[in-house]
C-alpha positions as CSV (number, residue, x, y, z in Angstrom):
1,M,0.0,0.0,0.0
2,G,2.0,3.0,-1.2
3,T,5.3,2.8,-3.0
4,Q,7.3,1.7,0.0
5,A,5.1,-1.1,0.9
6,V,4.9,-2.3,-2.7
7,E,8.6,-2.2,-3.4
8,Q,9.5,-4.1,-0.3
9,E,8.0,-7.3,-1.8
10,T,9.7,-9.1,-4.7
11,E,7.9,-12.2,-5.8
12,T,10.6,-14.8,-6.5
13,A,8.7,-17.9,-5.2
14,T,7.1,-20.2,-7.8
15,V,3.6,-21.5,-7.3
16,P,3.8,-25.3,-6.9
17,T,2.2,-27.6,-9.3
18,R,-0.9,-28.0,-7.1
19,T,-1.3,-25.9,-3.9
20,G,-3.1,-27.6,-1.1
21,L,-5.4,-24.6,-0.7
22,L,-5.9,-21.6,-3.0
23,I,-7.4,-18.6,-1.1
24,I,-8.7,-16.1,-3.6
25,G,-8.9,-12.7,-1.9
26,A,-6.0,-11.3,0.2
27,S,-8.6,-9.7,2.6
28,Q,-9.0,-9.7,6.3
29,S,-10.9,-13.0,6.0
30,G,-8.3,-14.5,3.6
31,V,-5.4,-13.7,6.0
32,Q,-7.3,-15.0,9.0
33,L,-8.1,-18.2,7.2
34,A,-4.5,-18.9,6.4
35,V,-3.4,-18.0,9.9
36,S,-6.1,-20.1,11.6
37,L,-5.3,-23.1,9.4
38,R,-1.7,-23.0,10.5
39,A,-2.7,-22.7,14.1
40,L,-4.9,-25.8,13.6
41,G,-1.9,-27.8,12.2
42,F,-2.9,-27.7,8.5
43,D,0.4,-28.4,6.9
44,E,-0.4,-28.4,3.2
45,H,0.9,-25.6,1.0
46,I,-1.3,-22.4,0.9
47,T,-1.5,-19.8,-1.9
48,L,-3.0,-16.5,-0.8
49,L,-3.9,-14.5,-3.9
50,G,-5.0,-10.9,-4.2
51,D,-5.8,-8.6,-7.1
52,E,-4.2,-5.5,-5.5
53,D,-0.5,-4.6,-5.8
54,H,-0.3,-4.3,-2.0
55,R,0.4,-6.8,0.8
56,P,-2.7,-7.6,2.8
57,Y,-3.7,-4.7,5.0
58,Q,-6.3,-3.4,7.5
59,R,-9.1,-1.5,5.8
60,P,-10.9,0.3,8.7
61,A,-8.2,2.9,9.1
62,L,-8.5,4.0,5.5
63,S,-11.4,6.4,6.2
64,K,-10.0,7.6,9.4
65,E,-6.3,7.5,10.6
66,F,-4.8,6.8,7.2
67,L,-6.8,9.5,5.5
68,Q,-5.9,12.0,8.2
69,G,-2.2,11.0,8.0
70,T,-1.9,9.9,11.7
71,V,-0.8,6.4,10.7
72,E,1.6,5.2,8.0
73,S,0.7,2.6,5.4
74,E,3.3,0.2,6.8
75,S,1.6,0.0,10.1
76,L,-1.6,-1.3,8.4
77,I,0.1,-4.4,6.9
78,F,-1.2,-7.6,8.5
79,R,1.9,-9.8,8.4
80,S,5.6,-9.5,7.4
81,N,7.0,-11.3,4.3
82,D,9.0,-13.5,6.7
83,Y,5.8,-14.7,8.3
84,W,4.4,-16.0,5.0
85,A,7.7,-17.6,4.0
86,E,8.1,-19.3,7.4
87,H,4.5,-20.7,7.3
88,N,4.7,-22.0,3.7
89,V,2.3,-19.5,2.3
90,D,2.8,-18.0,-1.2
91,L,1.5,-14.5,-1.2
92,V,0.6,-13.6,-4.8
93,K,-0.2,-9.9,-5.5
94,G,-1.8,-8.2,-8.5
95,E,-3.5,-11.3,-10.1
96,Y,-7.1,-11.2,-11.0
97,I,-8.9,-14.5,-11.4
98,V,-11.3,-14.6,-14.3
99,R,-12.2,-18.3,-14.5
100,I,-12.0,-21.4,-12.5
101,D,-12.2,-25.0,-13.7
102,K,-13.1,-27.2,-10.8
103,E,-13.6,-31.0,-10.4
104,P,-16.2,-32.7,-8.2
105,D,-13.6,-33.5,-5.6
106,G,-12.9,-29.8,-5.0
107,S,-9.7,-29.6,-7.0
108,G,-9.1,-27.5,-10.0
109,V,-7.3,-24.7,-11.7
110,A,-7.8,-20.9,-11.4
111,H,-7.0,-18.8,-14.5
112,A,-5.8,-15.2,-14.1
113,S,-6.2,-12.4,-16.5
114,S,-2.4,-12.3,-16.9
115,G,-2.5,-15.9,-18.3
116,R,-1.1,-17.5,-15.1
117,E,-2.7,-20.6,-13.8
118,F,-3.0,-21.7,-10.2
119,P,-3.8,-25.4,-9.6
120,F,-5.3,-26.3,-6.3
121,K,-6.7,-29.2,-4.2
122,R,-9.2,-27.0,-2.3
123,L,-10.6,-23.6,-2.9
124,A,-11.6,-20.7,-0.6
125,L,-13.4,-17.5,-1.8
126,T,-12.6,-14.5,0.4
127,V,-13.2,-12.0,-2.3
128,G,-15.2,-9.5,-0.3
129,A,-17.4,-6.8,-1.9
130,R,-17.0,-3.9,-4.2
131,A,-18.3,-0.3,-4.0
132,R,-21.7,0.2,-5.4
133,K,-21.4,2.8,-8.3
134,L,-23.5,5.9,-8.8
135,E,-24.2,6.2,-12.5
136,I,-25.3,9.8,-13.2
137,E,-24.1,12.5,-15.5
138,G,-20.6,13.5,-14.7
139,S,-19.8,10.4,-12.6
140,G,-16.6,9.8,-14.6
141,L,-15.1,13.2,-13.8
142,D,-11.8,13.5,-12.1
143,G,-12.4,14.0,-8.4
144,V,-15.5,11.7,-8.2
145,L,-14.1,9.0,-5.9
146,Y,-15.0,5.9,-3.8
147,L,-13.3,4.6,-0.7
148,R,-13.1,0.9,-0.6
149,N,-9.5,-0.1,-0.9
150,A,-5.9,1.2,-0.5
151,D,-5.7,2.7,-4.0
152,D,-9.0,4.5,-3.4
153,A,-7.5,6.0,-0.2
154,L,-4.3,7.0,-1.9
155,A,-6.3,8.7,-4.7
156,L,-8.4,10.6,-2.1
157,K,-5.3,11.7,-0.1
158,A,-3.7,13.0,-3.3
159,K,-6.6,15.3,-4.0
160,V,-7.5,16.5,-0.5
161,G,-4.8,19.2,-0.3
162,D,-6.2,21.2,-3.3
163,A,-9.8,20.9,-2.2
164,T,-11.9,23.3,-0.2
165,D,-15.4,21.8,-0.6
166,V,-16.3,18.1,-0.4
167,V,-19.6,16.5,-1.0
168,V,-20.1,13.0,0.5
169,I,-22.9,11.0,-1.0
170,G,-24.1,8.4,1.4
171,G,-24.8,8.7,5.2
172,G,-23.6,5.2,6.1
173,F,-20.6,4.3,8.3
174,I,-18.0,4.9,5.6
175,G,-19.5,8.2,4.5
176,L,-19.8,9.6,8.0
177,E,-16.3,8.4,9.0
178,A,-14.7,10.0,5.9
179,A,-16.8,13.1,6.3
180,S,-15.7,13.5,9.9
181,S,-12.1,13.0,8.9
182,L,-12.3,15.5,6.0
183,Q,-13.9,18.1,8.3
184,K,-11.2,17.6,10.8
185,M,-8.7,18.3,8.0
186,G,-10.3,21.7,7.5
187,K,-12.6,20.9,4.6
188,N,-16.1,22.3,4.1
189,V,-18.1,19.0,4.0
190,T,-21.7,18.3,3.0
191,V,-23.3,14.9,3.4
192,L,-26.2,13.8,1.2
193,E,-28.3,10.9,2.3
194,F,-31.0,9.6,0.0
195,G,-33.0,8.0,2.8
196,P,-34.9,9.6,5.7
197,R,-32.2,8.9,8.3
198,L,-28.5,8.1,8.7
199,V,-27.0,4.6,8.8
200,G,-30.5,3.2,8.2
201,R,-29.5,-0.4,7.6
202,A,-27.4,-0.8,10.7
203,V,-29.1,1.1,13.6
204,G,-32.5,2.0,14.9
205,E,-34.3,5.4,14.7
206,E,-33.0,6.7,18.1
207,T,-29.4,6.0,17.2
208,A,-29.8,7.5,13.8
209,E,-31.3,10.7,15.2
210,Y,-28.6,10.9,17.8
211,F,-25.9,10.8,15.1
212,L,-27.7,13.3,13.0
213,Q,-27.9,15.9,15.8
214,A,-24.4,15.1,17.0
215,H,-22.8,15.6,13.6
216,R,-24.8,18.7,12.9
217,S,-23.7,20.2,16.2
218,R,-20.1,19.5,15.2
219,G,-20.5,21.5,12.0
220,L,-21.3,18.8,9.3
221,D,-23.9,19.9,6.8
222,I,-26.1,16.8,6.6
223,R,-29.1,16.7,4.2
224,L,-31.6,13.8,4.4
225,N,-34.0,12.7,1.7
226,T,-31.6,14.3,-0.8
227,S,-30.0,13.0,-4.0
228,A,-27.6,14.3,-6.6
229,A,-28.9,14.8,-10.2
230,R,-25.6,15.3,-11.9
231,F,-22.0,16.4,-11.4
232,T,-20.7,19.4,-13.3
233,A,-17.2,20.0,-14.5
234,D,-14.8,22.9,-14.1
235,D,-13.8,25.2,-17.0
236,G,-11.4,22.5,-18.3
237,G,-14.2,20.0,-18.6
238,T,-12.4,17.2,-16.9
239,R,-12.6,17.8,-13.1
240,V,-15.7,17.9,-10.9
241,A,-16.6,21.4,-9.7
242,A,-20.1,21.1,-8.3
243,V,-23.0,18.8,-7.5
244,E,-26.4,19.7,-8.7
245,L,-29.2,18.3,-6.5
246,Q,-32.6,17.0,-7.7
247,D,-34.2,20.2,-6.5
248,G,-31.8,22.4,-8.5
249,T,-29.5,23.4,-5.7
250,V,-25.9,23.6,-6.7
251,L,-23.1,22.7,-4.2
252,P,-19.5,23.5,-5.0
253,A,-17.2,20.4,-4.8
254,Q,-13.7,19.8,-5.8
255,I,-14.1,16.2,-4.4
256,V,-17.2,14.1,-4.5
257,L,-16.8,11.0,-2.3
258,I,-19.5,8.3,-2.9
259,G,-20.3,5.7,-0.3
260,I,-23.7,4.1,-1.1
261,G,-23.0,0.6,-0.1
262,V,-21.3,-2.5,-1.5
263,I,-22.0,-5.4,-3.8
264,P,-20.6,-8.9,-2.9
265,N,-18.2,-10.2,-5.4
266,T,-20.0,-13.3,-6.5
267,Q,-18.8,-13.5,-10.1
268,L,-16.5,-16.5,-9.6
269,A,-19.1,-18.3,-7.5
270,E,-21.7,-17.8,-10.2
271,Q,-19.3,-19.0,-12.8
272,L,-18.7,-22.1,-10.7
273,G,-22.5,-22.7,-10.4
274,L,-22.6,-22.2,-6.7
275,A,-25.8,-21.0,-5.0
276,V,-25.8,-17.2,-4.8
277,D,-28.3,-14.9,-3.1
278,N,-26.9,-11.6,-1.9
279,G,-23.6,-13.3,-1.5
280,V,-22.3,-16.9,-1.8
281,V,-24.8,-19.1,0.1
282,V,-22.9,-21.2,2.7
283,D,-24.0,-23.5,5.5
284,R,-23.2,-23.2,9.2
285,F,-19.7,-24.4,8.5
286,A,-18.8,-21.9,5.7
287,L,-19.2,-24.5,3.0
288,A,-20.8,-23.4,-0.3
289,S,-23.4,-25.5,-2.1
290,D,-20.9,-27.7,-3.8
291,G,-19.8,-29.1,-0.5
292,T,-16.1,-28.4,-1.0
293,T,-15.5,-24.7,-1.6
294,V,-15.5,-22.4,1.5
295,A,-16.7,-18.8,1.2
296,V,-15.9,-16.4,4.0
297,G,-16.5,-12.9,5.2
298,D,-18.3,-10.1,3.3
299,V,-19.0,-12.3,0.3
300,A,-20.8,-15.0,2.3
301,N,-24.5,-15.3,3.0
302,M,-24.7,-17.5,6.1
303,P,-27.2,-18.7,8.6
304,N,-27.7,-16.0,11.3
305,P,-25.3,-17.0,14.1
306,V,-27.0,-15.1,16.8
307,P,-28.7,-17.4,19.4
308,G,-32.4,-17.3,19.2
309,S,-32.5,-16.4,15.5
310,E,-35.5,-17.6,13.5
311,P,-35.0,-21.0,11.7
312,G,-33.8,-20.4,8.2
313,E,-32.9,-16.8,8.8
314,R,-29.8,-15.8,6.8
315,I,-27.5,-12.8,6.9
316,R,-24.4,-11.3,5.2
317,L,-22.2,-9.4,7.7
318,E,-19.8,-6.7,6.7
319,S,-17.4,-6.4,9.6
320,V,-13.9,-7.1,10.8
321,N,-15.2,-9.3,13.6
322,N,-17.2,-11.4,11.3
323,A,-14.3,-11.8,8.8
324,I,-12.2,-13.2,11.7
325,E,-14.8,-15.4,13.3
326,H,-16.2,-16.8,10.1
327,A,-12.6,-17.6,8.9
328,K,-12.1,-19.7,12.0
329,V,-15.2,-21.6,11.1
330,A,-14.0,-22.2,7.6
331,A,-10.6,-23.3,8.9
332,Y,-12.2,-26.0,11.0
333,S,-14.1,-27.2,7.9
334,L,-11.0,-27.4,5.8
335,T,-9.3,-29.6,8.5
336,G,-12.3,-31.9,8.7
337,R,-13.9,-30.6,11.8
338,R,-17.3,-29.1,12.3
339,E,-17.4,-26.0,14.5
340,E,-20.1,-23.4,14.4
341,Y,-19.8,-19.7,14.6
342,A,-18.6,-18.7,18.1
343,G,-19.3,-15.4,19.7
344,I,-21.8,-12.5,19.1
345,P,-21.4,-10.3,16.0
346,W,-20.2,-6.9,16.9
347,F,-19.2,-3.8,15.0
348,W,-17.6,-0.4,15.5
349,S,-17.4,3.0,13.8
350,N,-15.3,5.9,14.9
351,Q,-16.7,9.3,13.7
352,A,-14.9,12.3,15.1
353,D,-15.2,11.9,18.9
354,L,-18.2,9.6,18.6
355,K,-17.1,6.0,19.2
356,L,-20.0,3.7,18.2
357,Q,-19.9,0.0,19.3
358,I,-22.7,-2.3,18.3
359,A,-23.3,-5.7,20.0
360,G,-25.7,-8.2,18.4
361,L,-28.1,-7.6,15.6
362,C,-31.2,-5.4,16.2
363,S,-33.4,-6.8,13.4
364,G,-36.8,-7.9,14.6
365,Y,-36.8,-5.8,17.8
366,D,-40.1,-4.8,19.4
367,Q,-38.9,-2.5,22.2
368,T,-36.0,-0.1,22.8
369,V,-34.5,1.4,25.9
370,V,-32.6,4.6,25.5
371,R,-29.8,5.4,28.0
372,N,-28.7,9.1,27.4
373,D,-26.2,10.3,29.9
374,Q,-25.7,13.8,28.5
375,E,-23.4,14.9,31.4
376,R,-20.8,12.2,30.5
377,G,-21.5,12.2,26.8
378,K,-22.6,8.6,26.8
379,F,-25.5,7.3,24.8
380,S,-26.9,3.7,24.3
381,V,-29.9,2.1,22.8
382,L,-30.8,-1.4,24.0
383,Y,-33.0,-3.5,21.7
384,Y,-35.4,-6.2,22.9
385,R,-37.5,-8.9,21.4
386,Q,-40.3,-10.4,23.6
387,G,-38.6,-9.0,26.7
388,R,-35.1,-10.2,26.0
389,I,-32.1,-8.2,25.0
390,I,-30.9,-8.9,21.5
391,A,-28.6,-6.0,20.7
392,A,-27.3,-2.6,21.7
393,D,-25.8,0.6,20.0
394,C,-23.4,2.2,22.4
395,V,-21.8,5.6,21.8
396,N,-18.8,6.5,24.0
397,A,-20.3,3.8,26.4
398,P,-17.9,0.9,26.4
399,L,-19.2,-0.6,29.7
400,D,-22.7,-0.8,28.2
401,F,-21.3,-2.5,25.1
402,M,-19.3,-5.1,27.1
403,A,-22.3,-5.8,29.4
404,V,-24.6,-6.5,26.5
405,K,-22.1,-8.4,24.5
406,N,-21.3,-10.7,27.5
407,A,-25.0,-11.1,28.3
408,L,-25.7,-12.2,24.7
409,A,-22.8,-14.6,24.6
410,K,-23.9,-16.3,27.8
411,G,-27.6,-16.3,27.0
412,L,-28.5,-13.9,29.8
413,N,-30.9,-11.0,29.9
414,I,-30.8,-7.4,31.0
415,P,-34.3,-6.4,32.2
416,A,-35.6,-3.4,30.2
417,E,-37.2,-1.5,33.2
418,A,-34.0,-1.6,35.3
419,A,-31.8,-0.7,32.3
420,A,-33.7,2.6,31.7
421,D,-31.7,4.4,34.4
422,P,-28.4,5.5,32.7
423,G,-26.7,5.7,36.0
424,T,-27.2,1.9,36.5
425,Q,-24.3,-0.3,35.5
426,L,-25.8,-2.9,33.2
427,K,-23.5,-5.7,34.4
428,T,-25.0,-5.4,37.9
429,I,-28.6,-6.1,36.6
430,T,-27.8,-9.0,34.2
431,T,-30.0,-12.0,35.0
432,D,-30.5,-15.5,33.7
433,S,-34.3,-15.0,33.1
């Protein structure tokens, strides 16, 4: 990631005739799968293949610390070159797989756009997701950007210095994180959200409203129920200069950053004939419909792992925690064991001085309890279904987060009536009923 990180790697290793496991996708889940397999004693050769010209790196910092320049690219690298060499893992960069020929026993050959071939005994898809594109007039102008990978972050950083006005399209986590970072860097930032509230897919109404008011009070111009009609160019005709809204309003912008969600990268799975439905459909053990391929992380549509979920309920989770835990499940499968998803899904998002932590999944809730401690700057929303705690959104309230996360993991409850007092520590009222 960046010239230094790229130049430090020289690929001299040759891929063996048939690697024991080919992991397509040098992502968080791909790295974790390789690491977990070695921890479990898997001793066959592993090839970890990515289509970027960077060593595997951590993505969460791209919209925050890396964009702001408070961390260097090298600190985001997962593992050293020595680690991969010592653990018999070939790290292959800059190769894009376009076709896979696979046999019923799970073996096959992956074909890259460069013409290289990668034979394998078993296959893992950790290919993640790609940014959803906004196709309107002017979307190809210089300065219209996305933020999904390292190259996106480098492109954004290269243009920030010359920009005064930034329009962020999309009020989800990535959009709000980047908007907060850019505002901290002195930019005039406007956020456009097509829907009626922020982060609508991930949090409930109370949390969405809290973030709306908190960001507005910190100076962000946030406009809900608003969409862009087109992007207009500068006098040279090549670089974006403004965003015209559907109502005719024109906002100056030297940078337009689009964050309107992602699309799982299911192209290879579809070519292989695997079941696909908002991701690669996998069972509780991360196995795809062919019974031999594993699919892990953002690309996988799996049975909901949260205790008490409805039978047949499925979900695709986009988080670091899920990438790690799901990779562990897949590693067990590849070593012949059957271990189901351990732990409760959790997420985080740092936006300016707002540190959001989410425990569990709030879908299907029928009651909420709001804990708003304005004096200490802490805010939590607890979600209940039929009287039992199922999730929580916690802003600058790590003790609330840990109490709910632990209760969910142990199958315990936090009574709603007692939890309503923000001065009460949740861990002291956790019960088994």
